[in-house]
py3Dmol code that shows the C-alpha trace and the ligand (Angstrom):
import py3Dmol

protein = """\
ATOM      1  CA  MET A   1       0.000   0.000   0.000  1.00  0.00           C
ATOM      2  CA  THR A   2       1.147   3.506  -0.698  1.00  0.00           C
ATOM      3  CA  ILE A   3       0.529   7.137   0.132  1.00  0.00           C
ATOM      4  CA  ARG A   4      -2.676   7.042  -1.889  1.00  0.00           C
ATOM      5  CA  LYS A   5      -5.851   6.768   0.180  1.00  0.00           C
ATOM      6  CA  PRO A   6      -7.153   3.217  -0.191  1.00  0.00           C
ATOM      7  CA  VAL A   7     -10.496   2.580  -1.872  1.00  0.00           C
ATOM      8  CA  VAL A   8     -12.624  -0.491  -1.231  1.00  0.00           C
ATOM      9  CA  ALA A   9     -15.807  -0.718  -3.269  1.00  0.00           C
ATOM     10  CA  ALA A  10     -18.778  -3.025  -2.759  1.00  0.00           C
ATOM     11  CA  ASN A  11     -20.364  -3.970  -6.071  1.00  0.00           C
ATOM     12  CA  TRP A  12     -23.607  -5.731  -5.228  1.00  0.00           C
ATOM     13  CA  LYS A  13     -24.450  -6.318  -8.893  1.00  0.00           C
ATOM     14  CA  MET A  14     -28.116  -7.476  -9.135  1.00  0.00           C
ATOM     15  CA  ASN A  15     -28.319  -8.539  -5.491  1.00  0.00           C
ATOM     16  CA  GLY A  16     -29.404  -7.164  -2.151  1.00  0.00           C
ATOM     17  CA  LYS A  17     -32.562  -5.694  -0.689  1.00  0.00           C
ATOM     18  CA  ARG A  18     -33.312  -2.981   1.849  1.00  0.00           C
ATOM     19  CA  HIS A  19     -32.491  -5.147   4.845  1.00  0.00           C
ATOM     20  CA  LEU A  20     -28.985  -5.692   3.466  1.00  0.00           C
ATOM     21  CA  VAL A  21     -28.571  -1.921   3.149  1.00  0.00           C
ATOM     22  CA  ASP A  22     -29.585  -1.636   6.823  1.00  0.00           C
ATOM     23  CA  GLU A  23     -27.057  -4.265   7.834  1.00  0.00           C
ATOM     24  CA  PHE A  24     -24.309  -2.720   5.717  1.00  0.00           C
ATOM     25  CA  VAL A  25     -24.799   0.829   6.990  1.00  0.00           C
ATOM     26  CA  ARG A  26     -25.029  -0.434  10.574  1.00  0.00           C
ATOM     27  CA  ALA A  27     -21.736  -2.297  10.143  1.00  0.00           C
ATOM     28  CA  PHE A  28     -19.978   1.004   9.411  1.00  0.00           C
ATOM     29  CA  SER A  29     -21.735   3.250  11.915  1.00  0.00           C
ATOM     30  CA  ALA A  30     -19.486   4.898  14.480  1.00  0.00           C
ATOM     31  CA  ASP A  31     -16.456   3.447  12.752  1.00  0.00           C
ATOM     32  CA  ASP A  32     -13.260   5.329  12.235  1.00  0.00           C
ATOM     33  CA  ILE A  33     -12.278   3.274   9.203  1.00  0.00           C
ATOM     34  CA  LEU A  34     -14.218   5.600   6.901  1.00  0.00           C
ATOM     35  CA  ASN A  35     -11.685   8.365   7.615  1.00  0.00           C
ATOM     36  CA  GLN A  36      -8.878   6.168   6.400  1.00  0.00           C
ATOM     37  CA  VAL A  37     -10.409   4.233   3.529  1.00  0.00           C
ATOM     38  CA  ASP A  38     -12.831   5.443   0.860  1.00  0.00           C
ATOM     39  CA  VAL A  39     -15.595   2.849   1.165  1.00  0.00           C
ATOM     40  CA  ILE A  40     -17.908   2.737  -1.827  1.00  0.00           C
ATOM     41  CA  LEU A  41     -21.349   1.162  -1.881  1.00  0.00           C
ATOM     42  CA  SER A  42     -22.727   0.350  -5.306  1.00  0.00           C
ATOM     43  CA  THR A  43     -26.163  -1.178  -4.871  1.00  0.00           C
ATOM     44  CA  PRO A  44     -28.729  -1.851  -7.581  1.00  0.00           C
ATOM     45  CA  ALA A  45     -30.111   1.512  -8.711  1.00  0.00           C
ATOM     46  CA  THR A  46     -33.456   0.859  -7.017  1.00  0.00           C
ATOM     47  CA  LEU A  47     -31.773   0.871  -3.595  1.00  0.00           C
ATOM     48  CA  LEU A  48     -29.602   3.949  -3.904  1.00  0.00           C
ATOM     49  CA  SER A  49     -32.138   6.438  -2.614  1.00  0.00           C
ATOM     50  CA  TYR A  50     -32.832   4.235   0.398  1.00  0.00           C
ATOM     51  CA  ALA A  51     -29.089   3.804   0.991  1.00  0.00           C
ATOM     52  CA  GLN A  52     -28.624   7.568   0.894  1.00  0.00           C
ATOM     53  CA  GLN A  53     -31.366   8.045   3.527  1.00  0.00           C
ATOM     54  CA  GLN A  54     -29.898   5.408   5.794  1.00  0.00           C
ATOM     55  CA  CYS A  55     -26.382   6.860   5.530  1.00  0.00           C
ATOM     56  CA  GLU A  56     -27.708  10.330   6.289  1.00  0.00           C
ATOM     57  CA  GLN A  57     -29.800   9.236   9.236  1.00  0.00           C
ATOM     58  CA  GLN A  58     -26.977   7.277  10.783  1.00  0.00           C
ATOM     59  CA  HIS A  59     -24.201   9.734   9.864  1.00  0.00           C
ATOM     60  CA  VAL A  60     -22.245   7.106   7.957  1.00  0.00           C
ATOM     61  CA  ASP A  61     -20.035   8.514   5.202  1.00  0.00           C
ATOM     62  CA  LEU A  62     -20.199   5.746   2.646  1.00  0.00           C
ATOM     63  CA  ILE A  63     -19.680   6.912  -0.940  1.00  0.00           C
ATOM     64  CA  LEU A  64     -22.552   5.803  -3.161  1.00  0.00           C
ATOM     65  CA  ALA A  65     -21.922   4.703  -6.728  1.00  0.00           C
ATOM     66  CA  GLY A  66     -23.989   3.677  -9.725  1.00  0.00           C
ATOM     67  CA  GLN A  67     -23.149   0.397 -11.446  1.00  0.00           C
ATOM     68  CA  ASN A  68     -23.706   1.592 -14.998  1.00  0.00           C
ATOM     69  CA  MET A  69     -24.741   4.898 -16.506  1.00  0.00           C
ATOM     70  CA  SER A  70     -26.248   6.221 -19.718  1.00  0.00           C
ATOM     71  CA  ARG A  71     -24.054   8.261 -22.016  1.00  0.00           C
ATOM     72  CA  HIS A  72     -27.052  10.536 -22.573  1.00  0.00           C
ATOM     73  CA  SER A  73     -28.094  13.400 -20.313  1.00  0.00           C
ATOM     74  CA  SER A  74     -31.858  12.890 -20.267  1.00  0.00           C
ATOM     75  CA  GLY A  75     -34.847  12.188 -22.501  1.00  0.00           C
ATOM     76  CA  ALA A  76     -36.353   9.244 -24.316  1.00  0.00           C
ATOM     77  CA  HIS A  77     -34.100   6.412 -23.119  1.00  0.00           C
ATOM     78  CA  THR A  78     -36.389   3.910 -21.434  1.00  0.00           C
ATOM     79  CA  GLY A  79     -34.623   1.953 -18.736  1.00  0.00           C
ATOM     80  CA  GLU A  80     -31.471   4.074 -18.702  1.00  0.00           C
ATOM     81  CA  ILE A  81     -30.146   6.182 -15.817  1.00  0.00           C
ATOM     82  CA  SER A  82     -28.274   9.426 -16.373  1.00  0.00           C
ATOM     83  CA  ALA A  83     -25.483  10.993 -14.334  1.00  0.00           C
ATOM     84  CA  GLU A  84     -27.894  13.659 -13.073  1.00  0.00           C
ATOM     85  CA  LEU A  85     -30.292  11.000 -11.797  1.00  0.00           C
ATOM     86  CA  PHE A  86     -27.484   9.228  -9.957  1.00  0.00           C
ATOM     87  CA  LYS A  87     -26.406  12.523  -8.433  1.00  0.00           C
ATOM     88  CA  ASP A  88     -29.968  13.217  -7.367  1.00  0.00           C
ATOM     89  CA  VAL A  89     -29.940  10.109  -5.157  1.00  0.00           C
ATOM     90  CA  GLY A  90     -26.595  10.956  -3.603  1.00  0.00           C
ATOM     91  CA  CYS A  91     -24.129   9.140  -5.843  1.00  0.00           C
ATOM     92  CA  SER A  92     -20.769  10.687  -6.470  1.00  0.00           C
ATOM     93  CA  TRP A  93     -19.095   7.791  -8.269  1.00  0.00           C
ATOM     94  CA  VAL A  94     -20.104   5.419 -11.072  1.00  0.00           C
ATOM     95  CA  LEU A  95     -18.654   2.189 -12.446  1.00  0.00           C
ATOM     96  CA  CYS A  96     -17.872   2.292 -16.163  1.00  0.00           C
ATOM     97  CA  GLY A  97     -17.307  -0.706 -18.407  1.00  0.00           C
ATOM     98  CA  HIS A  98     -17.597  -3.535 -15.887  1.00  0.00           C
ATOM     99  CA  SER A  99     -16.815  -6.753 -17.759  1.00  0.00           C
ATOM    100  CA  GLU A 100     -20.393  -7.943 -17.233  1.00  0.00           C
ATOM    101  CA  ARG A 101     -21.592  -4.855 -19.134  1.00  0.00           C
ATOM    102  CA  ARG A 102     -19.012  -5.486 -21.841  1.00  0.00           C
ATOM    103  CA  ASN A 103     -19.473  -9.234 -22.187  1.00  0.00           C
ATOM    104  CA  ILE A 104     -23.112  -9.916 -21.375  1.00  0.00           C
ATOM    105  CA  TYR A 105     -24.595  -6.672 -22.707  1.00  0.00           C
ATOM    106  CA  GLY A 106     -22.199  -6.058 -25.571  1.00  0.00           C
ATOM    107  CA  GLU A 107     -20.873  -2.732 -24.310  1.00  0.00           C
ATOM    108  CA  ARG A 108     -17.961  -1.745 -26.525  1.00  0.00           C
ATOM    109  CA  SER A 109     -14.921   0.166 -25.301  1.00  0.00           C
ATOM    110  CA  GLU A 110     -16.070   3.178 -27.314  1.00  0.00           C
ATOM    111  CA  LEU A 111     -19.349   3.363 -25.389  1.00  0.00           C
ATOM    112  CA  THR A 112     -17.520   2.845 -22.086  1.00  0.00           C
ATOM    113  CA  ALA A 113     -15.303   5.800 -22.977  1.00  0.00           C
ATOM    114  CA  GLN A 114     -18.354   7.958 -23.755  1.00  0.00           C
ATOM    115  CA  LYS A 115     -19.891   7.064 -20.388  1.00  0.00           C
ATOM    116  CA  PHE A 116     -16.595   7.798 -18.634  1.00  0.00           C
ATOM    117  CA  LEU A 117     -16.363  11.252 -20.198  1.00  0.00           C
ATOM    118  CA  LYS A 118     -20.006  12.043 -19.482  1.00  0.00           C
ATOM    119  CA  ALA A 119     -19.596  11.042 -15.847  1.00  0.00           C
ATOM    120  CA  GLN A 120     -16.576  13.319 -15.469  1.00  0.00           C
ATOM    121  CA  LYS A 121     -18.253  16.219 -17.211  1.00  0.00           C
ATOM    122  CA  LEU A 122     -21.246  15.988 -14.922  1.00  0.00           C
ATOM    123  CA  GLY A 123     -19.238  15.658 -11.740  1.00  0.00           C
ATOM    124  CA  LEU A 124     -19.251  11.926 -11.022  1.00  0.00           C
ATOM    125  CA  THR A 125     -15.974  10.079 -10.454  1.00  0.00           C
ATOM    126  CA  PRO A 126     -15.772   7.227 -12.955  1.00  0.00           C
ATOM    127  CA  VAL A 127     -14.334   3.873 -11.947  1.00  0.00           C
ATOM    128  CA  LEU A 128     -13.025   2.494 -15.229  1.00  0.00           C
ATOM    129  CA  CYS A 129     -13.039  -1.320 -15.190  1.00  0.00           C
ATOM    130  CA  VAL A 130     -10.563  -3.084 -17.444  1.00  0.00           C
ATOM    131  CA  GLY A 131      -9.358  -6.656 -17.679  1.00  0.00           C
ATOM    132  CA  GLU A 132      -8.459  -9.494 -19.984  1.00  0.00           C
ATOM    133  CA  SER A 133     -10.121 -12.867 -20.570  1.00  0.00           C
ATOM    134  CA  GLU A 134      -8.438 -16.143 -19.719  1.00  0.00           C
ATOM    135  CA  GLU A 135      -7.822 -16.837 -23.382  1.00  0.00           C
ATOM    136  CA  GLU A 136      -6.198 -13.443 -23.899  1.00  0.00           C
ATOM    137  CA  ARG A 137      -3.928 -14.056 -20.924  1.00  0.00           C
ATOM    138  CA  ASN A 138      -2.990 -17.540 -22.079  1.00  0.00           C
ATOM    139  CA  GLU A 139      -2.150 -16.248 -25.535  1.00  0.00           C
ATOM    140  CA  GLY A 140       0.037 -13.484 -24.139  1.00  0.00           C
ATOM    141  CA  HIS A 141      -2.398 -10.703 -25.025  1.00  0.00           C
ATOM    142  CA  ALA A 142      -3.332  -9.514 -21.535  1.00  0.00           C
ATOM    143  CA  PHE A 143      -1.409  -6.249 -21.715  1.00  0.00           C
ATOM    144  CA  SER A 144      -2.468  -5.412 -25.245  1.00  0.00           C
ATOM    145  CA  ARG A 145      -6.087  -5.860 -24.140  1.00  0.00           C
ATOM    146  CA  LEU A 146      -5.578  -3.486 -21.209  1.00  0.00           C
ATOM    147  CA  THR A 147      -3.828  -1.006 -23.485  1.00  0.00           C
ATOM    148  CA  ALA A 148      -6.711  -1.014 -25.953  1.00  0.00           C
ATOM    149  CA  GLN A 149      -9.306  -0.510 -23.236  1.00  0.00           C
ATOM    150  CA  ILE A 150      -7.420   2.365 -21.611  1.00  0.00           C
ATOM    151  CA  GLU A 151      -6.409   4.017 -24.873  1.00  0.00           C
ATOM    152  CA  GLU A 152     -10.012   4.213 -25.980  1.00  0.00           C
ATOM    153  CA  VAL A 153     -10.765   6.323 -22.897  1.00  0.00           C
ATOM    154  CA  ILE A 154      -7.672   8.510 -23.225  1.00  0.00           C
ATOM    155  CA  ASN A 155      -8.408   9.171 -26.888  1.00  0.00           C
ATOM    156  CA  LEU A 156     -11.834  10.514 -26.028  1.00  0.00           C
ATOM    157  CA  ALA A 157     -11.374  12.030 -22.587  1.00  0.00           C
ATOM    158  CA  GLY A 158      -7.814  13.326 -22.906  1.00  0.00           C
ATOM    159  CA  LYS A 159      -4.412  12.483 -21.503  1.00  0.00           C
ATOM    160  CA  SER A 160      -5.105  13.892 -18.060  1.00  0.00           C
ATOM    161  CA  CYS A 161      -8.441  12.111 -17.645  1.00  0.00           C
ATOM    162  CA  PHE A 162      -7.161   9.947 -14.797  1.00  0.00           C
ATOM    163  CA  ARG A 163      -6.609  12.953 -12.551  1.00  0.00           C
ATOM    164  CA  ASN A 164     -10.145  12.440 -11.386  1.00  0.00           C
ATOM    165  CA  ALA A 165     -10.917   8.776 -11.910  1.00  0.00           C
ATOM    166  CA  ILE A 166     -10.209   5.348 -10.517  1.00  0.00           C
ATOM    167  CA  ILE A 167      -9.070   2.353 -12.535  1.00  0.00           C
ATOM    168  CA  ALA A 168     -10.187  -1.131 -11.538  1.00  0.00           C
ATOM    169  CA  TYR A 169      -8.127  -4.017 -12.880  1.00  0.00           C
ATOM    170  CA  GLU A 170     -10.513  -6.957 -13.024  1.00  0.00           C
ATOM    171  CA  PRO A 171      -9.245  -9.994 -14.921  1.00  0.00           C
ATOM    172  CA  ILE A 172     -12.369 -11.686 -16.246  1.00  0.00           C
ATOM    173  CA  TRP A 173     -11.092 -15.143 -15.306  1.00  0.00           C
ATOM    174  CA  ALA A 174     -10.959 -14.090 -11.651  1.00  0.00           C
ATOM    175  CA  ILE A 175     -14.428 -12.566 -11.350  1.00  0.00           C
ATOM    176  CA  GLY A 176     -16.830 -14.744  -9.395  1.00  0.00           C
ATOM    177  CA  THR A 177     -14.686 -17.829  -9.934  1.00  0.00           C
ATOM    178  CA  GLY A 178     -12.940 -18.087  -6.570  1.00  0.00           C
ATOM    179  CA  ARG A 179      -9.648 -17.913  -8.489  1.00  0.00           C
ATOM    180  CA  ALA A 180      -8.272 -14.505  -7.540  1.00  0.00           C
ATOM    181  CA  ALA A 181      -5.146 -13.343  -9.330  1.00  0.00           C
ATOM    182  CA  THR A 182      -2.036 -13.953  -7.275  1.00  0.00           C
ATOM    183  CA  PRO A 183      -0.611 -10.781  -5.716  1.00  0.00           C
ATOM    184  CA  GLU A 184       2.300 -11.020  -8.183  1.00  0.00           C
ATOM    185  CA  ILE A 185       0.088 -11.262 -11.266  1.00  0.00           C
ATOM    186  CA  ALA A 186      -2.148  -8.459 -10.049  1.00  0.00           C
ATOM    187  CA  GLN A 187       0.824  -6.231  -9.149  1.00  0.00           C
ATOM    188  CA  GLU A 188       2.364  -6.792 -12.581  1.00  0.00           C
ATOM    189  CA  ALA A 189      -0.859  -5.646 -14.268  1.00  0.00           C
ATOM    190  CA  HIS A 190      -1.281  -2.669 -11.937  1.00  0.00           C
ATOM    191  CA  LYS A 191       2.307  -1.594 -12.533  1.00  0.00           C
ATOM    192  CA  PHE A 192       1.736  -1.855 -16.254  1.00  0.00           C
ATOM    193  CA  ILE A 193      -1.419   0.290 -16.018  1.00  0.00           C
ATOM    194  CA  ARG A 194       0.328   2.913 -13.870  1.00  0.00           C
ATOM    195  CA  GLY A 195       3.164   2.983 -16.375  1.00  0.00           C
ATOM    196  CA  MET A 196       0.675   3.597 -19.159  1.00  0.00           C
ATOM    197  CA  VAL A 197      -0.874   6.485 -17.250  1.00  0.00           C
ATOM    198  CA  ALA A 198       2.642   7.853 -16.538  1.00  0.00           C
ATOM    199  CA  ALA A 199       3.508   7.815 -20.217  1.00  0.00           C
ATOM    200  CA  MET A 200       0.452   9.962 -20.975  1.00  0.00           C
ATOM    201  CA  CYS A 201       0.265  12.214 -17.958  1.00  0.00           C
ATOM    202  CA  SER A 202       3.121  12.119 -15.491  1.00  0.00           C
ATOM    203  CA  GLU A 203       1.259  14.085 -12.780  1.00  0.00           C
ATOM    204  CA  SER A 204      -1.591  11.566 -12.524  1.00  0.00           C
ATOM    205  CA  ALA A 205       0.576   8.469 -12.394  1.00  0.00           C
ATOM    206  CA  ASP A 206       1.430   8.709  -8.712  1.00  0.00           C
ATOM    207  CA  SER A 207      -1.990   9.845  -7.605  1.00  0.00           C
ATOM    208  CA  VAL A 208      -4.350   7.650  -9.635  1.00  0.00           C
ATOM    209  CA  ARG A 209      -5.802   4.889  -7.547  1.00  0.00           C
ATOM    210  CA  ILE A 210      -5.813   1.483  -9.193  1.00  0.00           C
ATOM    211  CA  ILE A 211      -7.878  -1.157  -7.437  1.00  0.00           C
ATOM    212  CA  TYR A 212      -8.049  -4.898  -7.983  1.00  0.00           C
ATOM    213  CA  GLY A 213     -11.243  -6.916  -8.457  1.00  0.00           C
ATOM    214  CA  GLY A 214     -11.870 -10.639  -8.851  1.00  0.00           C
ATOM    215  CA  SER A 215     -12.633 -13.090  -6.037  1.00  0.00           C
ATOM    216  CA  VAL A 216     -11.250 -10.881  -3.270  1.00  0.00           C
ATOM    217  CA  THR A 217     -12.025 -12.342   0.158  1.00  0.00           C
ATOM    218  CA  ARG A 218     -11.032 -11.439   3.667  1.00  0.00           C
ATOM    219  CA  GLU A 219      -8.408 -14.202   3.432  1.00  0.00           C
ATOM    220  CA  ASN A 220      -6.585 -12.962   0.332  1.00  0.00           C
ATOM    221  CA  ALA A 221      -7.227  -9.202   0.596  1.00  0.00           C
ATOM    222  CA  ARG A 222      -4.205  -8.211   2.642  1.00  0.00           C
ATOM    223  CA  ALA A 223      -1.631  -9.882   0.407  1.00  0.00           C
ATOM    224  CA  LEU A 224      -3.167  -8.196  -2.634  1.00  0.00           C
ATOM    225  CA  PHE A 225      -3.532  -4.754  -1.056  1.00  0.00           C
ATOM    226  CA  GLU A 226       0.056  -4.841   0.240  1.00  0.00           C
ATOM    227  CA  GLN A 227       1.396  -4.665  -3.299  1.00  0.00           C
ATOM    228  CA  PRO A 228       2.919  -1.278  -4.138  1.00  0.00           C
ATOM    229  CA  ASP A 229       0.582  -0.469  -7.034  1.00  0.00           C
ATOM    230  CA  ILE A 230      -2.642  -1.920  -5.601  1.00  0.00           C
ATOM    231  CA  ASP A 231      -4.688   0.740  -3.846  1.00  0.00           C
ATOM    232  CA  GLY A 232      -7.675  -1.308  -2.738  1.00  0.00           C
ATOM    233  CA  GLY A 233     -10.340  -3.513  -4.256  1.00  0.00           C
ATOM    234  CA  LEU A 234     -13.614  -3.822  -6.110  1.00  0.00           C
ATOM    235  CA  ILE A 235     -15.510  -6.539  -4.317  1.00  0.00           C
ATOM    236  CA  GLY A 236     -18.472  -8.493  -5.675  1.00  0.00           C
ATOM    237  CA  GLY A 237     -19.597 -11.649  -3.841  1.00  0.00           C
ATOM    238  CA  ALA A 238     -17.858 -10.893  -0.546  1.00  0.00           C
ATOM    239  CA  SER A 239     -19.473  -7.453  -0.357  1.00  0.00           C
ATOM    240  CA  LEU A 240     -22.855  -9.086   0.219  1.00  0.00           C
ATOM    241  CA  VAL A 241     -21.728 -10.144   3.684  1.00  0.00           C
ATOM    242  CA  PRO A 242     -21.149  -6.830   5.494  1.00  0.00           C
ATOM    243  CA  LYS A 243     -18.980  -8.267   8.261  1.00  0.00           C
ATOM    244  CA  GLN A 244     -16.717  -9.973   5.748  1.00  0.00           C
ATOM    245  CA  PHE A 245     -16.604  -6.856   3.597  1.00  0.00           C
ATOM    246  CA  LYS A 246     -15.584  -4.782   6.576  1.00  0.00           C
ATOM    247  CA  LYS A 247     -12.637  -7.092   7.200  1.00  0.00           C
ATOM    248  CA  ILE A 248     -11.599  -6.581   3.583  1.00  0.00           C
ATOM    249  CA  CYS A 249     -11.729  -2.812   4.169  1.00  0.00           C
ATOM    250  CA  ALA A 250      -9.561  -3.223   7.266  1.00  0.00           C
ATOM    251  CA  ALA A 251      -7.023  -5.156   5.189  1.00  0.00           C
ATOM    252  CA  ALA A 252      -6.504  -2.008   3.121  1.00  0.00           C
ATOM    253  CA  LEU A 253      -5.175  -0.028   6.099  1.00  0.00           C
TER     254      LEU A 253
END
"""
ligand_1 = """\
9
PGA
P -16.217 -10.959 -7.328
O -16.654 -9.779 -8.342
O -15.584 -10.293 -6.134
O -17.522 -11.641 -6.977
O -15.274 -11.831 -8.051
C -15.822 -8.671 -8.559
C -16.472 -7.742 -9.550
O -17.041 -8.190 -10.545
O -16.440 -6.509 -9.369
"""
view = py3Dmol.view(width=600, height=400)
view.addModel(protein, "pdb")
view.setStyle({"model": 0}, {"cartoon": {"style": "trace"}})
view.addModel(ligand_1, "xyz")
view.setStyle({"model": 1}, {"stick": {}})
view.zoomTo()
view.show()
């Protein structure tokens, strides 16, 4: 871990109901950890307003995030959610280009880049998710995949776009499989990504937070977060158990 403030994000995906929000917010109430770690809660969109109320009532400073955002500002886009709507329910961050959006819903890197730029323009911090498939890794194409995904964003949003953004390295083969990347493999990818950012914009390279996602648990979190270029995690399955998630946050200290 480094001088950068750690970030640990809970990505509930299409899971969780109000009682889980209650449990989650309660787990962090009167806890000092929120001063030391940015803890993000990304619930399904239907729960965000409720989560905001609970955080406010209990004075718990969780950062709320959307899981996916429209590239449009408003209007006739049935089923989509704009940056303004996320802001209206208290979100300040949004995930962009999660591999489930890319692979299950056909989101192309170009659209991810448009969402990223829109989020930044409208005052949300984008969390850009990137990662290679197992096949790409086995064929030696992991880094070229990461390069393509990141370049698409830089080409649209500019070389200094990571001054106000987070990057999540999430190898697809590690997501939801129980096969987390080893700390060495993850560190190598994070170092590569930081090097890419450095080549474009030297000022952002030291400050940009790059978090790891893919089967993080309370058992493996510390070894991952101890790596010099890993600044925290994006947690799926284990974030649905608030007590376990809190231990993962503590591992980032
Ligand atoms: P996982 O998901 O922790 O369940 O592997 C991570 C993610 O998809 O963000």
